[in-house]
N, CA, C and O atoms as a Maestro MAE file, in Angstrom:
{
 s_m_m2io_version
 :::
 2.0.0
}

f_m_ct {
 s_m_title
 :::
 protein
 m_atom[252] {
  # First column is atom index #
  i_m_mmod_type
  r_m_x_coord
  r_m_y_coord
  r_m_z_coord
  i_m_residue_number
  s_m_chain_name
  s_m_pdb_residue_name
  s_m_pdb_atom_name
  i_m_atomic_number
  :::
  1 25 -10.011 3.394 -15.860 1 A "MET " " N  " 7
  2 3 -9.583 3.380 -14.483 1 A "MET " " CA " 6
  3 2 -8.207 2.725 -14.407 1 A "MET " " C  " 6
  4 15 -7.940 1.741 -15.097 1 A "MET " " O  " 8
  5 25 -7.364 3.261 -13.589 2 A "LYS " " N  " 7
  6 3 -6.029 2.721 -13.360 2 A "LYS " " CA " 6
  7 2 -5.988 2.047 -11.991 2 A "LYS " " C  " 6
  8 15 -6.664 2.465 -11.052 2 A "LYS " " O  " 8
  9 25 -5.185 1.003 -11.904 3 A "THR " " N  " 7
  10 3 -5.024 0.325 -10.617 3 A "THR " " CA " 6
  11 2 -3.551 0.354 -10.210 3 A "THR " " C  " 6
  12 15 -2.654 0.225 -11.043 3 A "THR " " O  " 8
  13 25 -3.333 0.523 -8.931 4 A "PHE " " N  " 7
  14 3 -1.988 0.594 -8.381 4 A "PHE " " CA " 6
  15 2 -1.896 -0.362 -7.198 4 A "PHE " " C  " 6
  16 15 -2.866 -0.572 -6.470 4 A "PHE " " O  " 8
  17 25 -0.735 -0.925 -7.029 5 A "TYR " " N  " 7
  18 3 -0.494 -1.833 -5.916 5 A "TYR " " CA " 6
  19 2 0.656 -1.274 -5.090 5 A "TYR " " C  " 6
  20 15 1.680 -0.857 -5.632 5 A "TYR " " O  " 8
  21 25 0.476 -1.269 -3.782 6 A "PHE " " N  " 7
  22 3 1.524 -0.819 -2.876 6 A "PHE " " CA " 6
  23 2 2.169 -2.053 -2.258 6 A "PHE " " C  " 6
  24 15 1.591 -2.683 -1.372 6 A "PHE " " O  " 8
  25 25 3.351 -2.394 -2.718 7 A "ASP " " N  " 7
  26 3 4.087 -3.554 -2.241 7 A "ASP " " CA " 6
  27 2 4.872 -3.139 -0.992 7 A "ASP " " C  " 6
  28 15 6.059 -2.819 -1.053 7 A "ASP " " O  " 8
  29 25 4.173 -3.158 0.122 8 A "ILE " " N  " 7
  30 3 4.736 -2.690 1.393 8 A "ILE " " CA " 6
  31 2 4.620 -3.832 2.399 8 A "ILE " " C  " 6
  32 15 3.564 -4.453 2.521 8 A "ILE " " O  " 8
  33 25 5.685 -4.100 3.104 9 A "PHE " " N  " 7
  34 3 5.696 -5.214 4.043 9 A "PHE " " CA " 6
  35 2 4.777 -4.949 5.248 9 A "PHE " " C  " 6
  36 15 4.379 -3.814 5.511 9 A "PHE " " O  " 8
  37 25 4.459 -6.018 5.958 10 A "PHE " " N  " 7
  38 3 3.476 -5.938 7.040 10 A "PHE " " CA " 6
  39 2 3.835 -4.902 8.098 10 A "PHE " " C  " 6
  40 15 2.984 -4.104 8.491 10 A "PHE " " O  " 8
  41 25 5.073 -4.901 8.562 11 A "GLU " " N  " 7
  42 3 5.439 -3.986 9.650 11 A "GLU " " CA " 6
  43 2 5.210 -2.522 9.258 11 A "GLU " " C  " 6
  44 15 4.769 -1.725 10.086 11 A "GLU " " O  " 8
  45 25 5.501 -2.169 8.029 12 A "GLU " " N  " 7
  46 3 5.266 -0.792 7.582 12 A "GLU " " CA " 6
  47 2 3.773 -0.512 7.470 12 A "GLU " " C  " 6
  48 15 3.316 0.575 7.822 12 A "GLU " " O  " 8
  49 25 3.026 -1.469 6.990 13 A "THR " " N  " 7
  50 3 1.570 -1.312 6.904 13 A "THR " " CA " 6
  51 2 0.985 -1.124 8.301 13 A "THR " " C  " 6
  52 15 0.133 -0.262 8.515 13 A "THR " " O  " 8
  53 25 1.447 -1.931 9.238 14 A "TYR " " N  " 7
  54 3 0.966 -1.814 10.613 14 A "TYR " " CA " 6
  55 2 1.361 -0.467 11.219 14 A "TYR " " C  " 6
  56 15 0.559 0.157 11.914 14 A "TYR " " O  " 8
  57 25 2.585 -0.017 10.963 15 A "ARG " " N  " 7
  58 3 3.029 1.280 11.472 15 A "ARG " " CA " 6
  59 2 2.130 2.394 10.953 15 A "ARG " " C  " 6
  60 15 1.741 3.281 11.712 15 A "ARG " " O  " 8
  61 25 1.799 2.355 9.675 16 A "ARG " " N  " 7
  62 3 0.921 3.378 9.087 16 A "ARG " " CA " 6
  63 2 -0.491 3.289 9.661 16 A "ARG " " C  " 6
  64 15 -1.161 4.305 9.844 16 A "ARG " " O  " 8
  65 25 -0.931 2.076 9.939 17 A "ASN " " N  " 7
  66 3 -2.236 1.862 10.555 17 A "ASN " " CA " 6
  67 2 -2.317 2.560 11.910 17 A "ASN " " C  " 6
  68 15 -3.365 3.089 12.278 17 A "ASN " " O  " 8
  69 25 -1.216 2.560 12.647 18 A "LEU " " N  " 7
  70 3 -1.212 3.180 13.978 18 A "LEU " " CA " 6
  71 2 -1.400 4.691 13.928 18 A "LEU " " C  " 6
  72 15 -1.667 5.310 14.957 18 A "LEU " " O  " 8
  73 25 -1.266 5.290 12.758 19 A "LEU " " N  " 7
  74 3 -1.472 6.727 12.604 19 A "LEU " " CA " 6
  75 2 -2.955 7.087 12.503 19 A "LEU " " C  " 6
  76 15 -3.316 8.260 12.600 19 A "LEU " " O  " 8
  77 25 -3.802 6.097 12.312 20 A "LYS " " N  " 7
  78 3 -5.250 6.328 12.202 20 A "LYS " " CA " 6
  79 2 -5.836 6.715 13.552 20 A "LYS " " C  " 6
  80 15 -5.274 6.427 14.609 20 A "LYS " " O  " 8
  81 25 -6.968 7.367 13.480 21 A "LYS " " N  " 7
  82 3 -7.676 7.735 14.710 21 A "LYS " " CA " 6
  83 2 -8.092 6.486 15.494 21 A "LYS " " C  " 6
  84 15 -7.997 6.450 16.721 21 A "LYS " " O  " 8
  85 25 -8.552 5.464 14.765 22 A "LYS " " N  " 7
  86 3 -8.946 4.194 15.389 22 A "LYS " " CA " 6
  87 2 -8.233 3.050 14.663 22 A "LYS " " C  " 6
  88 15 -8.819 2.415 13.787 22 A "LYS " " O  " 8
  89 25 -6.988 2.785 15.017 23 A "PRO " " N  " 7
  90 3 -6.227 1.736 14.325 23 A "PRO " " CA " 6
  91 2 -6.751 0.339 14.635 23 A "PRO " " C  " 6
  92 15 -7.363 0.101 15.676 23 A "PRO " " O  " 8
  93 25 -6.495 -0.572 13.710 24 A "PHE " " N  " 7
  94 3 -6.810 -1.981 13.926 24 A "PHE " " CA " 6
  95 2 -5.732 -2.586 14.819 24 A "PHE " " C  " 6
  96 15 -4.596 -2.112 14.844 24 A "PHE " " O  " 8
  97 25 -6.091 -3.625 15.544 25 A "SER " " N  " 7
  98 3 -5.099 -4.311 16.382 25 A "SER " " CA " 6
  99 2 -4.134 -5.105 15.498 25 A "SER " " C  " 6
  100 15 -4.469 -5.478 14.374 25 A "SER " " O  " 8
  101 25 -2.942 -5.354 16.019 26 A "ARG " " N  " 7
  102 3 -1.947 -6.148 15.289 26 A "ARG " " CA " 6
  103 2 -2.520 -7.532 14.953 26 A "ARG " " C  " 6
  104 15 -2.366 -8.021 13.834 26 A "ARG " " O  " 8
  105 25 -3.175 -8.147 15.926 27 A "GLY " " N  " 7
  106 3 -3.733 -9.480 15.706 27 A "GLY " " CA " 6
  107 2 -4.766 -9.501 14.590 27 A "GLY " " C  " 6
  108 15 -4.754 -10.404 13.753 27 A "GLY " " O  " 8
  109 25 -5.647 -8.530 14.569 28 A "LEU " " N  " 7
  110 3 -6.658 -8.458 13.519 28 A "LEU " " CA " 6
  111 2 -6.013 -8.263 12.159 28 A "LEU " " C  " 6
  112 15 -6.404 -8.895 11.178 28 A "LEU " " O  " 8
  113 25 -5.024 -7.386 12.109 29 A "MET " " N  " 7
  114 3 -4.340 -7.170 10.828 29 A "MET " " CA " 6
  115 2 -3.603 -8.428 10.384 29 A "MET " " C  " 6
  116 15 -3.601 -8.745 9.195 29 A "MET " " O  " 8
  117 25 -2.991 -9.135 11.290 30 A "GLN " " N  " 7
  118 3 -2.289 -10.364 10.925 30 A "GLN " " CA " 6
  119 2 -3.261 -11.425 10.420 30 A "GLN " " C  " 6
  120 15 -2.905 -12.240 9.568 30 A "GLN " " O  " 8
  121 25 -4.487 -11.417 10.941 31 A "ASP " " N  " 7
  122 3 -5.495 -12.392 10.500 31 A "ASP " " CA " 6
  123 2 -5.870 -12.199 9.038 31 A "ASP " " C  " 6
  124 15 -6.068 -13.179 8.320 31 A "ASP " " O  " 8
  125 25 -5.970 -10.958 8.585 32 A "TRP " " N  " 7
  126 3 -6.393 -10.726 7.199 32 A "TRP " " CA " 6
  127 2 -5.254 -10.437 6.237 32 A "TRP " " C  " 6
  128 15 -5.481 -10.347 5.031 32 A "TRP " " O  " 8
  129 25 -4.034 -10.288 6.742 33 A "TRP " " N  " 7
  130 3 -2.888 -9.945 5.897 33 A "TRP " " CA " 6
  131 2 -2.544 -11.070 4.920 33 A "TRP " " C  " 6
  132 15 -2.398 -12.230 5.305 33 A "TRP " " O  " 8
  133 25 -2.421 -10.693 3.648 34 A "LEU " " N  " 7
  134 3 -1.947 -11.609 2.611 34 A "LEU " " CA " 6
  135 2 -0.796 -10.928 1.900 34 A "LEU " " C  " 6
  136 15 -0.981 -9.888 1.268 34 A "LEU " " O  " 8
  137 25 0.383 -11.504 1.996 35 A "ASP " " N  " 7
  138 3 1.545 -10.924 1.345 35 A "ASP " " CA " 6
  139 2 1.430 -11.076 -0.168 35 A "ASP " " C  " 6
  140 15 1.040 -12.133 -0.664 35 A "ASP " " O  " 8
  141 25 1.768 -10.025 -0.892 36 A "ASN " " N  " 7
  142 3 1.766 -10.035 -2.360 36 A "ASN " " CA " 6
  143 2 0.403 -10.428 -2.934 36 A "ASN " " C  " 6
  144 15 0.324 -11.273 -3.825 36 A "ASN " " O  " 8
  145 25 -0.659 -9.821 -2.429 37 A "ASP " " N  " 7
  146 3 -2.029 -10.156 -2.848 37 A "ASP " " CA " 6
  147 2 -2.492 -9.307 -4.038 37 A "ASP " " C  " 6
  148 15 -3.519 -8.632 -3.979 37 A "ASP " " O  " 8
  149 25 -1.727 -9.358 -5.089 38 A "ARG " " N  " 7
  150 3 -2.019 -8.559 -6.285 38 A "ARG " " CA " 6
  151 2 -3.229 -9.092 -7.035 38 A "ARG " " C  " 6
  152 15 -3.568 -10.272 -6.946 38 A "ARG " " O  " 8
  153 25 -3.871 -8.195 -7.777 39 A "LEU " " N  " 7
  154 3 -4.997 -8.571 -8.616 39 A "LEU " " CA " 6
  155 2 -4.532 -9.193 -9.931 39 A "LEU " " C  " 6
  156 15 -5.231 -10.014 -10.525 39 A "LEU " " O  " 8
  157 25 -3.337 -8.786 -10.376 40 A "GLY " " N  " 7
  158 3 -2.791 -9.341 -11.596 40 A "GLY " " CA " 6
  159 2 -2.868 -8.421 -12.797 40 A "GLY " " C  " 6
  160 15 -2.351 -8.752 -13.864 40 A "GLY " " O  " 8
  161 25 -3.503 -7.274 -12.642 41 A "TYR " " N  " 7
  162 3 -3.606 -6.337 -13.759 41 A "TYR " " CA " 6
  163 2 -3.304 -4.897 -13.330 41 A "TYR " " C  " 6
  164 15 -3.879 -3.948 -13.863 41 A "TYR " " O  " 8
  165 25 -2.418 -4.752 -12.388 42 A "GLU " " N  " 7
  166 3 -2.037 -3.433 -11.905 42 A "GLU " " CA " 6
  167 2 -1.313 -2.654 -12.994 42 A "GLU " " C  " 6
  168 15 -0.524 -3.215 -13.755 42 A "GLU " " O  " 8
  169 25 -1.589 -1.366 -13.060 43 A "ASP " " N  " 7
  170 3 -0.891 -0.506 -14.006 43 A "ASP " " CA " 6
  171 2 0.505 -0.159 -13.514 43 A "ASP " " C  " 6
  172 15 1.403 0.116 -14.309 43 A "ASP " " O  " 8
  173 25 0.680 -0.175 -12.197 44 A "HIS " " N  " 7
  174 3 1.986 0.126 -11.629 44 A "HIS " " CA " 6
  175 2 2.051 -0.423 -10.213 44 A "HIS " " C  " 6
  176 15 1.047 -0.463 -9.502 44 A "HIS " " O  " 8
  177 25 3.249 -0.846 -9.810 45 A "VAL " " N  " 7
  178 3 3.480 -1.318 -8.448 45 A "VAL " " CA " 6
  179 2 4.445 -0.363 -7.773 45 A "VAL " " C  " 6
  180 15 5.557 -0.146 -8.254 45 A "VAL " " O  " 8
  181 25 4.016 0.207 -6.654 46 A "PHE " " N  " 7
  182 3 4.872 1.082 -5.862 46 A "PHE " " CA " 6
  183 2 5.510 0.251 -4.754 46 A "PHE " " C  " 6
  184 15 4.911 -0.700 -4.251 46 A "PHE " " O  " 8
  185 25 6.727 0.622 -4.383 47 A "THR " " N  " 7
  186 3 7.413 -0.064 -3.290 47 A "THR " " CA " 6
  187 2 7.694 0.932 -2.171 47 A "THR " " C  " 6
  188 15 7.398 2.121 -2.290 47 A "THR " " O  " 8
  189 25 8.257 0.438 -1.105 48 A "ILE " " N  " 7
  190 3 8.603 1.272 0.045 48 A "ILE " " CA " 6
  191 2 9.613 2.346 -0.343 48 A "ILE " " C  " 6
  192 15 9.714 3.375 0.326 48 A "ILE " " O  " 8
  193 25 10.359 2.113 -1.414 49 A "LYS " " N  " 7
  194 3 11.359 3.088 -1.871 49 A "LYS " " CA " 6
  195 2 10.730 4.307 -2.530 49 A "LYS " " C  " 6
  196 15 11.367 5.356 -2.628 49 A "LYS " " O  " 8
  197 25 9.484 4.179 -2.982 50 A "ASP " " N  " 7
  198 3 8.802 5.298 -3.649 50 A "ASP " " CA " 6
  199 2 8.153 6.202 -2.603 50 A "ASP " " C  " 6
  200 15 7.194 5.804 -1.941 50 A "ASP " " O  " 8
  201 25 8.673 7.405 -2.458 51 A "ASP " " N  " 7
  202 3 8.079 8.318 -1.486 51 A "ASP " " CA " 6
  203 2 6.848 8.992 -2.102 51 A "ASP " " C  " 6
  204 15 6.567 8.825 -3.289 51 A "ASP " " O  " 8
  205 25 6.132 9.740 -1.295 52 A "LEU " " N  " 7
  206 3 4.884 10.355 -1.734 52 A "LEU " " CA " 6
  207 2 5.051 11.234 -2.973 52 A "LEU " " C  " 6
  208 15 4.249 11.109 -3.899 52 A "LEU " " O  " 8
  209 25 6.052 12.117 -3.037 53 A "PRO " " N  " 7
  210 3 6.195 12.922 -4.251 53 A "PRO " " CA " 6
  211 2 6.391 12.080 -5.517 53 A "PRO " " C  " 6
  212 15 5.864 12.428 -6.574 53 A "PRO " " O  " 8
  213 25 7.128 10.997 -5.423 54 A "VAL " " N  " 7
  214 3 7.340 10.111 -6.579 54 A "VAL " " CA " 6
  215 2 6.022 9.469 -6.991 54 A "VAL " " C  " 6
  216 15 5.698 9.414 -8.178 54 A "VAL " " O  " 8
  217 25 5.268 8.988 -6.019 55 A "ARG " " N  " 7
  218 3 3.981 8.354 -6.325 55 A "ARG " " CA " 6
  219 2 3.019 9.350 -6.953 55 A "ARG " " C  " 6
  220 15 2.360 9.045 -7.947 55 A "ARG " " O  " 8
  221 25 2.941 10.530 -6.375 56 A "MET " " N  " 7
  222 3 2.023 11.544 -6.908 56 A "MET " " CA " 6
  223 2 2.410 11.948 -8.325 56 A "MET " " C  " 6
  224 15 1.538 12.091 -9.182 56 A "MET " " O  " 8
  225 25 3.683 12.132 -8.582 57 A "GLU " " N  " 7
  226 3 4.139 12.510 -9.923 57 A "GLU " " CA " 6
  227 2 3.742 11.433 -10.934 57 A "GLU " " C  " 6
  228 15 3.253 11.743 -12.020 57 A "GLU " " O  " 8
  229 25 3.954 10.182 -10.573 58 A "TYR " " N  " 7
  230 3 3.619 9.087 -11.479 58 A "TYR " " CA " 6
  231 2 2.112 9.034 -11.745 58 A "TYR " " C  " 6
  232 15 1.687 8.939 -12.897 58 A "TYR " " O  " 8
  233 25 1.314 9.096 -10.690 59 A "ILE " " N  " 7
  234 3 -0.147 8.990 -10.823 59 A "ILE " " CA " 6
  235 2 -0.711 10.160 -11.631 59 A "ILE " " C  " 6
  236 15 -1.574 9.961 -12.485 59 A "ILE " " O  " 8
  237 25 -0.236 11.358 -11.371 60 A "LEU " " N  " 7
  238 3 -0.776 12.539 -12.032 60 A "LEU " " CA " 6
  239 2 -0.404 12.639 -13.506 60 A "LEU " " C  " 6
  240 15 -1.100 13.310 -14.268 60 A "LEU " " O  " 8
  241 25 0.664 11.994 -13.917 61 A "LYS " " N  " 7
  242 3 1.028 12.097 -15.329 61 A "LYS " " CA " 6
  243 2 0.403 10.989 -16.173 61 A "LYS " " C  " 6
  244 15 0.496 11.031 -17.400 61 A "LYS " " O  " 8
  245 25 -0.233 9.997 -15.546 62 A "ILE " " N  " 7
  246 3 -0.928 8.939 -16.303 62 A "ILE " " CA " 6
  247 2 -2.277 9.485 -16.761 62 A "ILE " " C  " 6
  248 15 -3.018 10.090 -15.986 62 A "ILE " " O  " 8
  249 25 -2.566 9.264 -17.996 63 A "LYS " " N  " 7
  250 3 -3.867 9.705 -18.550 63 A "LYS " " CA " 6
  251 2 -4.708 8.501 -18.876 63 A "LYS " " C  " 6
  252 15 -5.835 8.646 -19.351 63 A "LYS " " O  " 8
  :::
 }
 m_bond[251] {
  # First column is bond index #
  i_m_from
  i_m_to
  i_m_order
  :::
  1 1 2 1
  2 2 3 1
  3 3 4 2
  4 3 5 1
  5 5 6 1
  6 6 7 1
  7 7 8 2
  8 7 9 1
  9 9 10 1
  10 10 11 1
  11 11 12 2
  12 11 13 1
  13 13 14 1
  14 14 15 1
  15 15 16 2
  16 15 17 1
  17 17 18 1
  18 18 19 1
  19 19 20 2
  20 19 21 1
  21 21 22 1
  22 22 23 1
  23 23 24 2
  24 23 25 1
  25 25 26 1
  26 26 27 1
  27 27 28 2
  28 27 29 1
  29 29 30 1
  30 30 31 1
  31 31 32 2
  32 31 33 1
  33 33 34 1
  34 34 35 1
  35 35 36 2
  36 35 37 1
  37 37 38 1
  38 38 39 1
  39 39 40 2
  40 39 41 1
  41 41 42 1
  42 42 43 1
  43 43 44 2
  44 43 45 1
  45 45 46 1
  46 46 47 1
  47 47 48 2
  48 47 49 1
  49 49 50 1
  50 50 51 1
  51 51 52 2
  52 51 53 1
  53 53 54 1
  54 54 55 1
  55 55 56 2
  56 55 57 1
  57 57 58 1
  58 58 59 1
  59 59 60 2
  60 59 61 1
  61 61 62 1
  62 62 63 1
  63 63 64 2
  64 63 65 1
  65 65 66 1
  66 66 67 1
  67 67 68 2
  68 67 69 1
  69 69 70 1
  70 70 71 1
  71 71 72 2
  72 71 73 1
  73 73 74 1
  74 74 75 1
  75 75 76 2
  76 75 77 1
  77 77 78 1
  78 78 79 1
  79 79 80 2
  80 79 81 1
  81 81 82 1
  82 82 83 1
  83 83 84 2
  84 83 85 1
  85 85 86 1
  86 86 87 1
  87 87 88 2
  88 87 89 1
  89 89 90 1
  90 90 91 1
  91 91 92 2
  92 91 93 1
  93 93 94 1
  94 94 95 1
  95 95 96 2
  96 95 97 1
  97 97 98 1
  98 98 99 1
  99 99 100 2
  100 99 101 1
  101 101 102 1
  102 102 103 1
  103 103 104 2
  104 103 105 1
  105 105 106 1
  106 106 107 1
  107 107 108 2
  108 107 109 1
  109 109 110 1
  110 110 111 1
  111 111 112 2
  112 111 113 1
  113 113 114 1
  114 114 115 1
  115 115 116 2
  116 115 117 1
  117 117 118 1
  118 118 119 1
  119 119 120 2
  120 119 121 1
  121 121 122 1
  122 122 123 1
  123 123 124 2
  124 123 125 1
  125 125 126 1
  126 126 127 1
  127 127 128 2
  128 127 129 1
  129 129 130 1
  130 130 131 1
  131 131 132 2
  132 131 133 1
  133 133 134 1
  134 134 135 1
  135 135 136 2
  136 135 137 1
  137 137 138 1
  138 138 139 1
  139 139 140 2
  140 139 141 1
  141 141 142 1
  142 142 143 1
  143 143 144 2
  144 143 145 1
  145 145 146 1
  146 146 147 1
  147 147 148 2
  148 147 149 1
  149 149 150 1
  150 150 151 1
  151 151 152 2
  152 151 153 1
  153 153 154 1
  154 154 155 1
  155 155 156 2
  156 155 157 1
  157 157 158 1
  158 158 159 1
  159 159 160 2
  160 159 161 1
  161 161 162 1
  162 162 163 1
  163 163 164 2
  164 163 165 1
  165 165 166 1
  166 166 167 1
  167 167 168 2
  168 167 169 1
  169 169 170 1
  170 170 171 1
  171 171 172 2
  172 171 173 1
  173 173 174 1
  174 174 175 1
  175 175 176 2
  176 175 177 1
  177 177 178 1
  178 178 179 1
  179 179 180 2
  180 179 181 1
  181 181 182 1
  182 182 183 1
  183 183 184 2
  184 183 185 1
  185 185 186 1
  186 186 187 1
  187 187 188 2
  188 187 189 1
  189 189 190 1
  190 190 191 1
  191 191 192 2
  192 191 193 1
  193 193 194 1
  194 194 195 1
  195 195 196 2
  196 195 197 1
  197 197 198 1
  198 198 199 1
  199 199 200 2
  200 199 201 1
  201 201 202 1
  202 202 203 1
  203 203 204 2
  204 203 205 1
  205 205 206 1
  206 206 207 1
  207 207 208 2
  208 207 209 1
  209 209 210 1
  210 210 211 1
  211 211 212 2
  212 211 213 1
  213 213 214 1
  214 214 215 1
  215 215 216 2
  216 215 217 1
  217 217 218 1
  218 218 219 1
  219 219 220 2
  220 219 221 1
  221 221 222 1
  222 222 223 1
  223 223 224 2
  224 223 225 1
  225 225 226 1
  226 226 227 1
  227 227 228 2
  228 227 229 1
  229 229 230 1
  230 230 231 1
  231 231 232 2
  232 231 233 1
  233 233 234 1
  234 234 235 1
  235 235 236 2
  236 235 237 1
  237 237 238 1
  238 238 239 1
  239 239 240 2
  240 239 241 1
  241 241 242 1
  242 242 243 1
  243 243 244 2
  244 243 245 1
  245 245 246 1
  246 246 247 1
  247 247 248 2
  248 247 249 1
  249 249 250 1
  250 250 251 1
  251 251 252 2
  :::
 }
}
């Protein structure tokens, strides 16, 4: 199994949350948000600069 971490700041995470059918409130998300909450053994870290095609290409070529 491979693990990936998305290093995305809170405002972007919250913006993406608002696209859900039933988004969480800002306050609730702020209560559980931990910046840089990595597990420590990620195979790769994606950033806001990595768009979907880049992420998919990377994930699909890992065996």
